[in-house]
C-alpha positions as CSV (number, residue, x, y, z in Angstrom):
1,M,145.2,168.7,-6.7
2,A,147.8,168.7,-9.2
3,Y,150.4,165.9,-9.2
4,A,153.7,167.1,-8.1
5,K,156.7,165.5,-9.4
6,Q,159.1,163.5,-7.1
7,T,162.7,163.1,-6.5
8,W,163.9,159.5,-7.2
9,V,167.3,158.0,-6.2
10,P,168.6,157.0,-9.5
11,Y,170.0,153.6,-10.5
12,D,173.9,153.1,-10.6
13,E,174.8,150.6,-13.1
14,N,178.3,150.3,-11.3
15,K,176.6,148.6,-8.1
16,S,175.3,145.4,-7.9
17,E,171.2,144.8,-7.5
18,E,171.3,144.5,-3.9
19,E,173.6,148.0,-3.3
20,N,171.0,149.4,-5.4
21,I,168.0,148.3,-3.4
22,K,169.7,149.4,-0.2
23,S,170.3,152.9,-1.5
24,G,166.4,153.2,-2.4
25,A,167.3,153.3,-6.4
26,V,163.9,152.2,-8.0
27,G,165.2,152.6,-11.5
28,T,167.0,154.5,-14.2
29,A,166.1,158.2,-14.2
30,E,165.0,158.2,-17.7
31,R,162.5,155.1,-17.1
32,M,161.2,156.9,-14.1
33,N,160.7,160.5,-15.8
34,H,158.8,158.7,-18.4
35,I,156.5,157.1,-16.2
36,E,155.9,160.7,-14.6
37,D,155.4,162.1,-17.9
38,G,152.4,159.9,-18.2
39,I,151.2,160.3,-14.6
40,K,151.1,164.1,-15.4
41,T,149.1,163.6,-18.6
42,T,146.5,161.3,-17.3
43,D,146.2,163.8,-14.2
44,N,145.6,166.7,-16.2
45,D,143.1,165.0,-18.5
46,F,140.9,164.0,-15.0
47,T,141.3,167.1,-13.7
48,S,139.9,169.1,-16.6
49,H,137.2,166.7,-17.0
50,K,135.9,167.1,-13.5
51,S,136.0,170.9,-14.1
52,D,133.6,170.4,-17.4
53,T,130.1,171.0,-16.6
54,V,129.0,171.3,-20.2
55,S,126.7,168.6,-21.3
56,H,128.3,166.3,-24.0
57,V,124.8,165.1,-25.0
58,T,122.3,168.0,-25.5
59,K,118.5,167.6,-25.3
60,T,118.6,168.7,-29.2
61,D,121.0,165.8,-29.9
62,R,118.6,163.3,-27.5
63,D,115.3,164.6,-29.5
64,K,117.3,164.1,-32.9
65,W,118.2,160.3,-32.0
66,D,114.4,159.8,-30.5
67,A,113.0,160.8,-33.7
68,K,115.3,158.6,-35.9
69,L,114.6,155.7,-33.7
70,Q,111.0,156.3,-34.0
71,A,111.6,156.5,-37.8
72,S,113.1,153.6,-38.1
73,N,110.3,151.3,-36.4
74,V,112.1,149.9,-33.5
75,T,109.5,148.2,-31.5
76,N,111.3,148.1,-27.9
77,Y,112.3,151.7,-27.8
78,Q,111.5,153.4,-24.8
79,K,111.4,157.0,-25.4
80,K,110.8,158.6,-22.0
81,K,113.2,158.8,-19.1
82,V,112.7,157.1,-16.1
83,T,114.1,160.1,-13.9
84,N,115.5,163.5,-14.7
85,D,119.1,163.8,-15.5
86,D,119.9,164.4,-11.9
87,G,118.2,161.3,-10.7
88,T,115.2,163.0,-9.1
89,A,111.5,161.7,-9.9
90,L,110.5,162.6,-13.7
91,F,107.3,164.5,-12.1
92,K,106.3,165.8,-8.7
93,A,102.6,166.4,-7.7
94,G,102.3,169.0,-5.4
95,D,99.8,169.7,-2.5
96,T,97.3,171.1,-5.1
97,D,97.9,168.7,-7.7
98,T,96.8,165.3,-8.0
99,I,98.7,162.3,-9.2
100,L,96.4,161.2,-11.9
101,A,96.8,164.3,-13.7
102,K,100.7,164.5,-13.9
103,I,100.4,160.8,-15.2
104,I,97.9,161.6,-17.9
105,E,100.0,164.4,-18.9
106,I,103.1,162.6,-19.5
107,G,101.1,159.6,-21.2
108,A,102.7,156.0,-21.9
109,G,105.8,154.8,-20.4
110,N,107.7,153.8,-17.3
111,Y,108.6,156.6,-15.2
112,T,109.0,157.8,-11.5
113,G,107.2,160.5,-9.6
114,E,106.6,161.9,-6.2
115,G,103.7,162.9,-4.5
116,T,102.8,164.8,-1.1
117,G,100.5,163.3,1.3
118,K,98.1,166.2,0.7
119,T,97.4,165.4,-2.7
120,S,93.9,164.3,-3.1
121,D,94.4,161.0,-4.7
122,S,97.5,159.9,-2.5
123,P,97.0,156.5,-0.8
124,N,97.7,158.1,2.5
125,T,99.0,161.3,4.3
126,N,102.7,160.5,3.7
127,N,104.9,161.6,1.1
128,V,105.2,158.7,-1.5
129,R,107.4,157.6,-4.5
130,L,105.6,156.5,-7.5
131,F,106.5,154.0,-10.1
132,V,104.6,154.3,-13.3
133,N,103.7,151.9,-15.9
134,M,101.4,153.2,-18.6
135,V,101.1,150.6,-21.3
136,V,99.1,153.6,-23.2
137,S,98.8,157.3,-22.6
138,S,95.2,156.3,-20.8
139,A,95.6,153.2,-19.2
140,G,98.4,151.4,-16.7
141,S,99.2,151.0,-13.4
142,V,101.1,152.7,-10.4
143,I,103.0,151.6,-7.5
144,A,103.3,153.9,-4.6
145,I,105.6,153.5,-1.6
146,D,105.0,155.9,1.2
147,S,107.9,157.4,3.6
148,Q,107.0,154.6,6.2
149,G,107.8,151.7,3.7
150,N,104.3,150.7,3.1
151,L,103.3,149.7,-0.6
152,F,100.2,150.5,-2.5
153,T,99.0,149.7,-6.1
154,R,96.2,151.4,-8.3
155,A,95.2,150.9,-12.1
156,V,94.2,153.9,-14.4
157,S,91.8,153.1,-17.2
158,G,90.1,155.4,-19.6
159,S,92.3,158.3,-17.9
160,V,90.6,157.5,-14.8
161,W,91.6,155.8,-11.4
162,R,90.0,152.4,-11.1
163,G,89.1,151.5,-7.5
164,E,90.8,152.6,-4.7
165,W,94.6,152.1,-3.7
166,Q,95.1,148.5,-2.4
167,E,97.9,148.1,0.2
168,Y,100.3,145.4,-0.5
169,V,101.1,142.7,2.6
170,P,104.0,140.6,1.7
171,K,103.3,137.1,2.5
172,T,106.7,136.5,3.9
173,M,105.7,138.8,6.9
174,F,103.5,136.2,8.1
175,D,103.2,132.6,8.8
176,D,101.8,130.1,6.1
177,L,98.2,131.2,5.8
178,S,96.9,127.9,4.9
179,S,97.8,126.4,8.7
180,K,95.9,129.5,10.1
181,V,92.8,129.4,8.0
182,N,90.7,126.4,7.5
183,A,88.0,126.5,4.4
184,N,85.7,124.4,6.6
185,S,85.8,126.9,9.2
186,S,86.6,124.4,12.0
187,N,88.6,127.1,13.8
188,F,85.0,128.2,14.9
189,N,83.0,125.0,14.9
190,N,84.6,123.3,18.1
191,N,85.1,123.6,21.4
192,Q,88.7,125.2,21.7
193,L,88.9,128.3,23.1
194,K,88.5,131.1,20.7
195,V,91.0,134.5,21.6
196,V,89.4,137.6,19.7
197,L,91.5,140.6,19.1
198,H,88.6,143.3,19.6
199,R,88.7,145.8,16.8
200,G,92.2,144.3,16.3
201,F,94.8,144.9,18.6
202,N,94.5,148.6,20.0
203,N,96.5,149.4,23.5
204,N,96.9,153.1,23.4
205,S,97.0,152.6,19.4
206,P,94.3,153.1,16.6
207,E,91.3,150.7,16.3
208,N,89.4,149.1,13.5
209,V,92.4,150.3,11.0
210,A,94.9,148.3,8.9
211,Y,97.5,148.9,11.8
212,S,95.1,147.3,14.1
213,F,94.7,144.1,12.5
214,K,98.7,143.6,11.0
215,K,99.3,144.3,14.6
216,A,96.9,141.4,15.8
217,K,98.6,139.1,13.5
218,K,102.1,140.0,14.5
219,Q,100.9,139.0,18.2
220,G,100.1,135.8,16.7
221,A,96.1,136.3,16.7
222,L,93.9,133.9,14.5
223,I,90.9,136.0,15.1
224,V,89.6,139.6,15.1
225,E,86.8,141.5,15.7
226,S,85.4,144.6,13.7
227,D,82.2,146.7,13.3
228,I,80.2,147.4,10.3
229,S,78.9,151.0,9.6
230,Y,77.6,152.8,6.7
231,T,78.6,156.0,4.7
232,K,76.0,158.4,3.3
233,D,76.6,156.5,0.0
234,N,75.6,153.2,1.8
235,V,79.3,151.9,1.4
236,P,80.0,149.4,4.6
237,V,82.9,150.7,6.3
238,M,84.8,149.6,9.5
239,L,83.8,151.8,12.5
240,H,82.5,151.3,15.8
241,D,80.8,154.6,16.8
242,E,78.1,156.3,15.3
243,T,80.1,159.3,14.6
244,I,83.9,159.7,13.6
245,N,85.2,162.2,16.2
246,R,86.8,159.9,19.0
247,T,89.0,157.7,16.6
248,A,89.4,160.5,13.3
249,R,91.5,163.8,13.0
250,N,91.8,166.3,10.5
251,D,94.9,165.7,8.4
252,D,96.6,168.1,10.4
253,G,96.1,166.4,13.6
254,S,93.3,168.8,15.0
255,E,90.1,167.8,16.5
256,I,86.9,167.3,14.5
257,A,84.8,170.4,15.7
258,T,81.6,169.4,15.6
259,P,79.8,166.0,16.1
260,T,80.4,164.2,12.7
261,K,78.3,160.9,11.8
262,I,79.5,158.5,9.5
263,L,75.9,158.4,7.9
264,D,76.5,162.0,7.0
265,L,79.6,161.4,5.1
266,T,80.2,159.8,1.9
267,L,83.0,157.2,1.4
268,A,85.2,159.8,-0.1
269,Q,84.6,162.3,2.5
270,A,85.1,159.8,5.3
271,K,88.6,159.0,3.5
272,T,89.8,162.4,4.0
273,Y,90.2,162.1,7.8
274,D,93.2,160.6,9.4
275,F,92.2,157.6,11.7
276,G,95.5,156.9,13.2
277,I,97.0,160.1,14.5
278,A,94.8,160.7,17.4
279,W,97.1,157.9,18.9
280,G,100.3,159.5,18.0
281,T,102.2,161.0,14.9
282,Q,103.8,157.7,14.5
283,Y,100.2,156.3,13.5
284,K,99.4,159.1,10.7
285,G,98.0,158.1,7.6
286,Q,95.7,155.3,8.8
287,R,92.4,155.7,7.1
288,I,88.7,154.2,7.3
289,L,88.7,150.8,5.9
290,T,85.7,149.6,3.6
291,L,84.3,146.1,4.3
292,D,85.9,145.2,0.9
293,E,89.5,146.5,1.8
294,F,89.2,144.7,5.3
295,I,88.1,141.3,4.0
296,L,91.1,141.3,1.5
297,L,93.5,142.2,4.4
298,C,92.1,139.6,6.6
299,K,92.3,136.8,3.9
300,R,96.0,138.2,3.1
301,L,96.8,138.0,6.8
302,G,95.1,134.8,7.5
303,L,92.6,136.1,9.9
304,N,89.3,134.7,11.0
305,I,86.7,137.5,11.5
306,Y,83.9,138.3,14.0
307,L,81.8,141.0,12.3
308,E,79.5,143.0,14.6
309,L,76.5,144.2,12.6
310,K,76.3,148.0,14.1
311,E,73.8,149.9,12.0
312,S,70.3,148.4,11.5
313,V,70.7,145.9,8.2
314,N,68.1,145.2,5.7
315,G,67.8,142.6,2.9
316,P,70.0,144.5,0.6
317,R,72.7,145.3,2.9
318,C,72.8,141.8,4.3
319,Q,73.0,140.8,0.5
320,M,76.0,143.3,-0.1
321,I,77.9,142.0,2.8
322,L,77.5,138.3,1.7
323,D,78.7,139.2,-1.6
324,I,82.0,140.9,-0.5
325,L,82.5,137.7,1.7
326,N,81.6,135.4,-1.5
327,K,83.8,137.6,-3.6
328,Y,87.0,136.8,-1.7
329,D,85.5,133.1,-1.0
330,Y,85.8,134.2,2.9
331,Y,81.9,133.0,3.8
332,N,83.2,130.2,6.1
333,N,85.8,132.4,8.0
334,I,83.1,134.6,9.6
335,V,81.0,134.6,12.5
336,F,78.3,137.3,12.6
337,V,77.6,139.2,16.1
338,G,75.4,142.0,17.3
339,S,71.5,142.5,18.3
340,F,68.7,140.4,18.1
341,Y,67.4,142.7,15.5
342,N,70.2,142.7,13.2
343,L,71.0,138.9,13.6
344,N,67.2,137.8,12.9
345,I,67.4,139.7,9.5
346,M,70.9,138.3,8.5
347,K,70.2,134.7,9.7
348,S,67.5,134.5,6.5
349,Y,70.3,135.3,4.3
350,A,72.9,133.0,6.1
351,P,71.2,130.6,7.9
352,D,74.6,128.3,8.6
353,V,76.8,130.9,9.8
354,R,77.8,131.1,13.5
355,I,76.2,134.1,15.1
356,G,76.8,135.6,18.5
357,Y,73.8,137.2,20.1
358,V,75.4,140.5,22.3
359,T,73.6,140.8,25.3
360,N,73.0,140.7,29.0
361,V,72.0,137.7,30.3
362,T,68.2,137.7,31.1
363,D,65.2,135.4,30.7
364,A,64.1,137.4,27.5
365,A,67.2,137.5,26.2
366,L,67.7,133.5,26.0
367,E,64.1,133.4,24.5
368,N,65.6,135.7,21.8
369,A,68.5,133.7,21.2
370,A,66.5,130.6,20.8
371,K,64.7,132.1,17.7
372,L,67.9,132.7,16.3
373,R,68.2,128.9,15.7
374,T,67.8,127.6,12.0
375,G,68.8,124.1,12.5
376,K,72.1,124.5,10.5
377,N,73.9,127.0,12.7
378,E,75.3,127.7,16.2
379,V,74.1,130.4,18.6
380,F,76.0,131.5,21.3
381,I,75.6,134.2,23.9
382,N,78.4,137.3,23.6
383,T,78.2,139.3,26.8
384,N,80.2,141.4,28.9
385,I,82.8,139.8,31.5
386,S,82.6,142.5,33.8
387,T,78.5,142.3,34.6
388,L,78.5,138.3,34.2
389,T,77.5,136.4,37.2
390,D,77.2,132.8,38.3
391,E,73.5,132.5,37.8
392,G,73.7,134.2,34.4
393,A,76.6,131.7,33.2
394,Q,74.6,128.9,34.5
395,K,71.0,130.0,32.7
396,V,73.2,129.9,29.4
397,A,74.7,126.7,30.0
398,D,71.0,125.1,31.1
399,Q,69.6,126.4,27.8
400,G,72.3,124.7,25.7
401,F,74.0,128.0,24.4
402,G,77.7,128.5,24.5
403,L,79.1,131.5,26.2
404,E,81.6,134.1,25.0
405,V,82.7,137.4,26.6
406,W,84.2,140.7,25.9
407,T,86.3,142.6,26.8
408,A,88.8,140.7,29.3
409,D,92.1,143.2,29.4
410,T,93.3,142.0,32.8
411,A,94.6,138.5,34.2
412,A,91.8,138.7,36.9
413,L,89.0,139.2,34.1
414,V,90.5,136.3,32.1
415,D,91.0,134.1,34.8
416,K,86.9,134.7,35.7
417,A,86.1,133.9,32.1
418,L,88.0,130.7,32.3
419,N,85.9,129.7,35.5
420,Y,82.8,129.6,33.5
421,N,84.2,127.6,30.6
422,V,83.7,130.1,27.8
423,L,84.1,129.0,24.4
424,G,85.9,132.7,23.7
425,I,87.3,135.8,25.1
426,A,87.4,138.8,23.3
427,T,90.4,141.3,24.3
428,N,91.5,144.8,23.0
429,F,95.5,143.7,23.7
430,Y,95.9,141.1,26.6
431,D,97.8,138.1,25.8
432,V,95.2,135.6,26.9
433,V,97.7,132.7,25.3
434,G,100.3,133.6,27.4
435,H,98.4,134.0,30.7
436,L,97.1,130.5,30.0
437,I,100.7,129.1,29.4
438,D,101.7,130.9,32.8
439,R,99.0,129.9,34.7
440,D,98.7,126.4,33.6
441,G,102.3,125.5,33.6
442,I,101.9,124.2,30.0
């Protein structure tokens, strides 16, 4: 809207200052007209500028300046734009594109991008905003932030991805890890009650995925349990069942039509399935974790681990597991649990690690448990609290074994376990510590 000239009360020189103020006079007519002329000129300039849609700096001009700057050997000159002129991301990777191909096409520089959750190399199934730092055209790093606010990083080298996307867990989200993770594993080798979050926290929510273990930490857990299975290409992954059908879905949320064993899928194939959406769309985008990813996540969260050996192990598989633990300096924060067969092999590779024999309490089971002792380790019986009897608990005690139970998800089962003086209780979600406080009036 153009400026409308006002009507002013003129200043009367024959009146006093006080009389002029009372009459509403604000200045001489000449002075006010001069001010209004200035206002009108400024308003015209502003209005014409708003309606001017012509670029005052053309792409041709910018390219010309780029060439001159490069010719002058300016070392810290950043030629590429970070975003498009309208502020949108410099590139977009659609459903049929790959993020990597877009980055290699643009080359060196710092710039932004976007990707859909359907691109084959996206960190998950959510849309992502990308921040690219390519030092040269074939190498650099990428930061991705998805629509849920999760942050991931990945490196590029030799024009290909190096490793998988790594999710960043801010330290400020959690307690000081040094107070939770003890290098000499004293959290395990003592008589204090151990509360273990079974497959992470899962109360009508995903299990054995990043969400489960982060939620366990937020609930105050110090120890989580997870299960090791293997893909077709022999990569250890965190999965309880032989098949993925119960916990995984296709990307669109539909059920997987035929029974699909994890042993029949490569890691790349397994990563295409969604391991969260079966429990609700709010969990969409959870992917199966490799053992490497799981150990790194638990280290960042300050969580000790019960690792259950689900599939049949052998020497190379045992060594692979130990190599990953040693890679992250986490050997002393592990307890192995599982069948007699698997533990009997693992004890040869890790003779000093605490182990839990998962079994019903029988005389034969207790004989096997004795065979798992190395003279350097602690062996405990890990049994189902629902089927444990007074007689069974007494037999375990008489043979000098510790006793831990799974899975106590009610107050009654927790009380039953405590009556047997167990060393550990595994639960899917129950607030065992809160129950103890309320029960014992601490």
